[in-house]
Structure formats: structure tokens, C-alpha cells
DOVOPA-936614 format. One line per field, with one value per residue (C-alpha): residue in three letters; x, y, z. Coordinates in nm, 4 decimals, always signed. Layout:
BEGIN
vodren: Ala; ...
px: X; ...
py: Y; ...
pz: Z; ...
***
This chain:
BEGIN
vodren: Met; Lys; Leu; Tyr; Tyr; Ser; Pro; Gly; Ala; Cys; Ser; Leu; Ser; Pro; His; Ile; Val; Leu; Leu; Glu; Ser; Gly; Leu; Ala; Phe; His; Ala; Val; Met; Ala; Ser; Thr; Lys; Thr; His; Arg; Leu; Ala; Asp; Gly; Thr; Asp; Tyr; Tyr; Thr; Ile; Asn; Pro; Lys; Gly; Tyr; Val; Pro; Leu; Leu; Glu; Leu; Asp; Thr; Gly; Glu; Arg; Leu; Thr; Glu; Gly; Pro; Ala; Ile; Val; Gln; Trp; Ile; Ala; Asp; Gln; Val; Pro; Glu; Lys; Lys; Leu; Ala; Pro; Ala; Ala; Gly; Thr; Met; Ala; Arg; Tyr; Arg; Leu; Val; Glu; Trp; Leu; Asn; Phe; Ile; Ser; Thr; Glu; Leu; His; Lys; Gly; Phe; Ser; Pro; Leu; Phe; Thr; Pro; Gly; Met; Pro; Glu; Glu; Ala; Lys; Ala; Leu; Phe; Arg; Ser; Lys; Leu; Gly; Asp; Arg; Phe; Ala; Tyr; Val; Asp; Ala; Ala; Leu; Ala; Glu; Gln; Pro; Phe; Leu; Leu; Gly; Glu; Asp; Phe; Ser; Val; Ala; Asp; Ala; Tyr; Leu; Phe; Val; Val; Ala; Gly; Trp; Ser; Lys; His; Val; Gly; Val; Asp; Leu; Ser; Arg; Phe; Val; His; Leu; Ala; Arg; Phe; Ile; Glu; Arg; Val; Gly; Ala; Arg; Pro; Ala; Val; Gln; Gln; Ala; Met; Arg; Ala; Glu; Gly; Leu; Ile; Arg; Gly; Gly
px: +0.0000; +0.0968; +0.0047; +0.0316; +0.1038; +0.2353; +0.4478; +0.2419; -0.0848; -0.3952; -0.2358; -0.0209; -0.3273; -0.3472; +0.0346; +0.0181; -0.2656; -0.0806; +0.2193; -0.0080; -0.1669; +0.1565; +0.0395; +0.3036; +0.2960; +0.5132; +0.4810; +0.4944; +0.5277; +0.2911; +0.3507; +0.0322; +0.1980; +0.3315; +0.0952; +0.3831; +0.5653; +0.9428; +0.9665; +0.7685; +0.4381; +0.1347; -0.0495; -0.3831; -0.3431; -0.3485; -0.6037; -0.8215; -0.9059; -0.5435; -0.5025; -0.3829; -0.4267; -0.4818; -0.4321; -0.3648; -0.4498; -0.2695; -0.5610; -0.4932; -0.8085; -0.7647; -0.9349; -0.9443; -1.0614; -0.8837; -1.1818; -1.2633; -0.9010; -0.8345; -1.1500; -1.0541; -0.7095; -0.8569; -1.0949; -0.8043; -0.6574; -0.9488; -0.7188; -0.5420; -0.8649; -0.8045; -1.1806; -1.4792; -1.6556; -1.8764; -2.2435; -2.1915; -2.2915; -1.9239; -1.8429; -2.1001; -1.9403; -1.6135; -1.7816; -1.9351; -1.5900; -1.4337; -1.7079; -1.6664; -1.2891; -1.3250; -1.5952; -1.5601; -1.1832; -1.0020; -1.2074; -1.1966; -0.8212; -0.8355; -0.8996; -0.6026; -0.3716; -0.5249; -0.2956; -0.4622; -0.7293; -0.8034; -0.6823; -1.0310; -1.1681; -0.8858; -0.9692; -1.3254; -1.2081; -0.9614; -1.2416; -1.4705; -1.1926; -1.1390; -1.5039; -1.4753; -1.1568; -1.3267; -1.5809; -1.2994; -1.1180; -1.4296; -1.4706; -1.1140; -1.1558; -1.2634; -1.0869; -0.7484; -0.8820; -1.1886; -1.3640; -1.2454; -0.9511; -0.8396; -0.6510; -0.8488; -0.8128; -1.0050; -0.7258; -0.4684; -0.6784; -0.7341; -0.3622; -0.2699; -0.5296; -0.4596; -0.0924; -0.1643; -0.2673; +0.0876; +0.1440; -0.1565; -0.1904; -0.4679; -0.4051; -0.4786; -0.2881; -0.6010; -0.7083; -0.5210; -0.6914; -0.6230; -0.2595; -0.2207; -0.3864; -0.1455; +0.1489; +0.0104; -0.0507; +0.2709; +0.4724; +0.3363; +0.6101; +0.4028; +0.3399; +0.7083; +0.7982; +0.5481; +0.6632; +1.0284; +0.9479; +0.7785; +1.0665; +0.8582; +1.0870; +1.4457; +1.6161; +1.5887
py: +0.0000; +0.3628; +0.6466; +0.9890; +1.2453; +1.5925; +1.6430; +1.7434; +1.7580; +1.5566; +1.2658; +1.2138; +1.0468; +0.7525; +0.7400; +0.6735; +0.4250; +0.2309; +0.1959; +0.0909; -0.1691; -0.3366; -0.3443; -0.3017; +0.0309; +0.2883; +0.6565; +0.8991; +1.2721; +1.4943; +1.8656; +2.0568; +2.3698; +2.2509; +1.9514; +1.7504; +1.4389; +1.4154; +1.2707; +1.5610; +1.3738; +1.6019; +1.4909; +1.5920; +1.2943; +1.0699; +1.2573; +1.5092; +1.6693; +1.7779; +1.7216; +1.4471; +1.1805; +0.9211; +0.5497; +0.3367; -0.0249; -0.3314; -0.3754; -0.0337; +0.1145; +0.4573; +0.5768; +0.9400; +1.1267; +1.0552; +0.9239; +0.6714; +0.5648; +0.5050; +0.2968; +0.0826; +0.0253; -0.0637; -0.3149; -0.5031; -0.5790; -0.6195; -0.7840; -0.4487; -0.2900; +0.0312; +0.0549; -0.1225; -0.3839; -0.2544; -0.2391; -0.1938; +0.1171; +0.1603; +0.1872; +0.4613; +0.6415; +0.6244; +0.7682; +1.0365; +1.1409; +1.1256; +1.3528; +1.5957; +1.6143; +1.6570; +1.9232; +2.1087; +2.0944; +2.0199; +2.2612; +2.5157; +2.5409; +2.5969; +2.9764; +3.0160; +2.8751; +3.0940; +3.3771; +3.7172; +3.6132; +3.9234; +3.8999; +3.9841; +3.6782; +3.4604; +3.5671; +3.4428; +3.1075; +3.0695; +3.1366; +2.8814; +2.6216; +2.6886; +2.6039; +2.2831; +2.1761; +2.2400; +1.9742; +1.7322; +1.8070; +1.7243; +1.3961; +1.2990; +1.3784; +1.0262; +0.8112; +0.7969; +0.7848; +0.9111; +0.5731; +0.4659; +0.2454; +0.1526; +0.3731; +0.4117; +0.5782; +0.8784; +0.9374; +0.9526; +1.2110; +1.4228; +1.4132; +1.5434; +1.8221; +1.9376; +1.9587; +2.2363; +2.4707; +2.5777; +2.6957; +2.9281; +3.0732; +2.8525; +2.8317; +2.4855; +2.5352; +2.5382; +2.1929; +1.9635; +1.6403; +1.7145; +1.7916; +1.4538; +1.2876; +1.4557; +1.3453; +0.9907; +0.9521; +1.1290; +0.8718; +0.5795; +0.4148; +0.4326; +0.8037; +0.8692; +0.6664; +0.8506; +1.1912; +1.1024; +0.9744; +1.3050; +1.5085; +1.6533; +1.5301; +1.4159; +1.1196; +0.7430
pz: +0.0000; -0.0414; +0.1920; +0.0348; +0.3041; +0.3772; +0.6917; +0.9938; +0.8000; +0.8898; +0.6994; +1.0096; +1.1618; +0.9142; +0.9182; +1.2928; +1.2511; +0.9816; +1.2106; +1.4983; +1.2704; +1.1634; +0.8006; +0.5320; +0.3480; +0.1767; +0.2642; -0.0300; +0.0351; -0.1631; -0.1197; -0.0388; -0.1774; -0.5141; -0.5474; -0.6858; -0.5729; -0.5388; -0.8917; -1.0372; -1.0724; -1.0578; -0.7426; -0.8967; -1.1341; -0.8265; -0.6166; -0.8051; -0.4682; -0.4452; -0.0736; +0.1601; +0.2812; +0.0124; +0.0668; -0.2390; -0.1621; -0.2956; -0.5360; -0.6872; -0.5347; -0.3821; -0.0656; +0.0464; +0.3588; +0.6858; +0.8888; +0.6145; +0.5731; +0.9432; +0.9813; +0.6817; +0.8332; +1.1725; +1.0180; +0.8593; +1.2026; +1.4464; +1.7006; +1.7460; +1.8775; +1.6849; +1.6252; +1.7806; +1.5693; +1.2882; +1.3780; +1.7509; +1.9435; +2.0349; +1.6634; +1.6209; +1.9158; +1.7231; +1.4126; +1.6337; +1.7558; +1.4084; +1.2755; +1.5646; +1.5215; +1.1453; +1.1389; +1.4693; +1.5255; +1.1982; +0.9891; +1.2696; +1.2253; +0.8482; +0.8641; +1.1000; +0.8324; +0.5588; +0.4406; +0.4608; +0.7095; +0.9227; +1.2811; +1.4087; +1.2299; +1.3598; +1.7153; +1.6664; +1.5344; +1.8231; +2.0702; +1.9074; +1.9047; +2.2741; +2.3389; +2.1376; +2.3143; +2.6491; +2.5493; +2.4632; +2.7873; +2.9888; +2.7994; +2.8893; +3.2584; +3.3516; +3.0928; +2.9198; +2.5618; +2.3787; +2.3825; +2.7261; +2.8130; +2.4610; +2.2140; +1.8913; +1.5530; +1.6905; +1.9415; +1.6637; +1.4802; +1.7921; +1.8756; +1.5303; +1.5204; +1.8761; +1.7845; +1.5362; +1.8185; +1.9005; +1.5417; +1.5232; +1.8717; +2.0107; +2.3851; +2.5254; +2.8518; +3.0678; +2.9523; +3.1902; +3.0832; +2.7163; +2.8015; +2.9691; +2.6708; +2.4278; +2.6406; +2.6671; +2.2940; +2.2003; +2.3931; +2.1905; +1.9780; +1.6578; +1.7113; +1.7708; +1.4607; +1.2388; +1.3603; +1.3043; +0.9549; +0.8712; +1.0120; +1.2947; +1.5726; +1.5838; +1.7366; +1.7321
***
């Protein structure tokens, strides 16, 4: 399989999940600025949407959108417990979290990365993100991960999105449960490996 990614982007989430899964894959960097691969290939010829992630399966099929990709990966290795079984209420809780992270957090950061966005508008988006992260912090007050005791694909996604806060002035310092979560997930070997592979941390 091939995972098309851009360093530190939301594609870090399926990168982490692939390493957690133990499945064999090859990571291919696709610049979100030039939309070209290292060999000069136009990324739009691979993904007409132009953004990452994209997972190319061994069959040649291509799957886009992070929440869909991470669930597909999890379902290939049910013994890893990266996602609850399909059809269970626990699985719908996972989907609930993936949707929340995607629409309320991930998309909330987009204006903060947009060149020329007025500072007044950015302040509004930072405030709204603070409200959303307060909800997450409360959910993590009684359990180590979003679904309870087991790490899931939603935790990988939350870890990645929360990590963007330090680059765009979103203050998460008051959220102690979220801070512990970020530390807990960040210490996982697969997370460390993915971040090293993308050049986000050094060592090892």
C-alpha cells in the first residue's frame, strides 16, 4: 500500500494508525503547496481533490478522507482494537468522535492557516476552538482515551489536530486532561515513529 502524506498535515493520523496496525505500506510525500511528488508527478493525477491523505491499496483502489481511511485500516486488524466492531454502538461512538474532530476541530483550524485572514476573524475562530476543546477536555476527565480504556483511531486524529494549536496561537494550557492525553498519545512508539518519519521530531 501507499500512503500519500504531507508532513504534519492531517495525513499524520493515518500514518500513525498504519504503524499501529503493523500493516506493510510505503509513505509517499505529496507537497500541499506545489501539489507535486518528489519525482515531479502532478499529485492531482493521483487525487483530483489535491489534498492528503490518500491510501492506495494493494488492489490499486484509492481511498481518500482521513476518517474513512483510518476505519478501513482498523478493520483489517481487528485484534489491534483500533476501532470497535462494525455495527456496535461503540463503533457509532467512534464515528461520532471522528465527525466531531473533522468538522468542529479540523475545519476550525483551516482559517487560521489561511494567508490574509483578518486577525479579528482569527480571534473568533480561536475562541470557538477553545469552546470545542473544552468539550474534549471534559470527555477525557474520567478516561485515558476518547472511547475509554483503549486507544483508537479517533485518538490519533485528535492528537494530530490538537498539535496544530501551538502553530496558530490557540491556547490549550487550561485543559489539563487534554494535556495529559497529548502526552500519553505522544509517547506511543508508533506516534514517535510517524513523527520522526515526517521530520517533525528528531532522534531514534
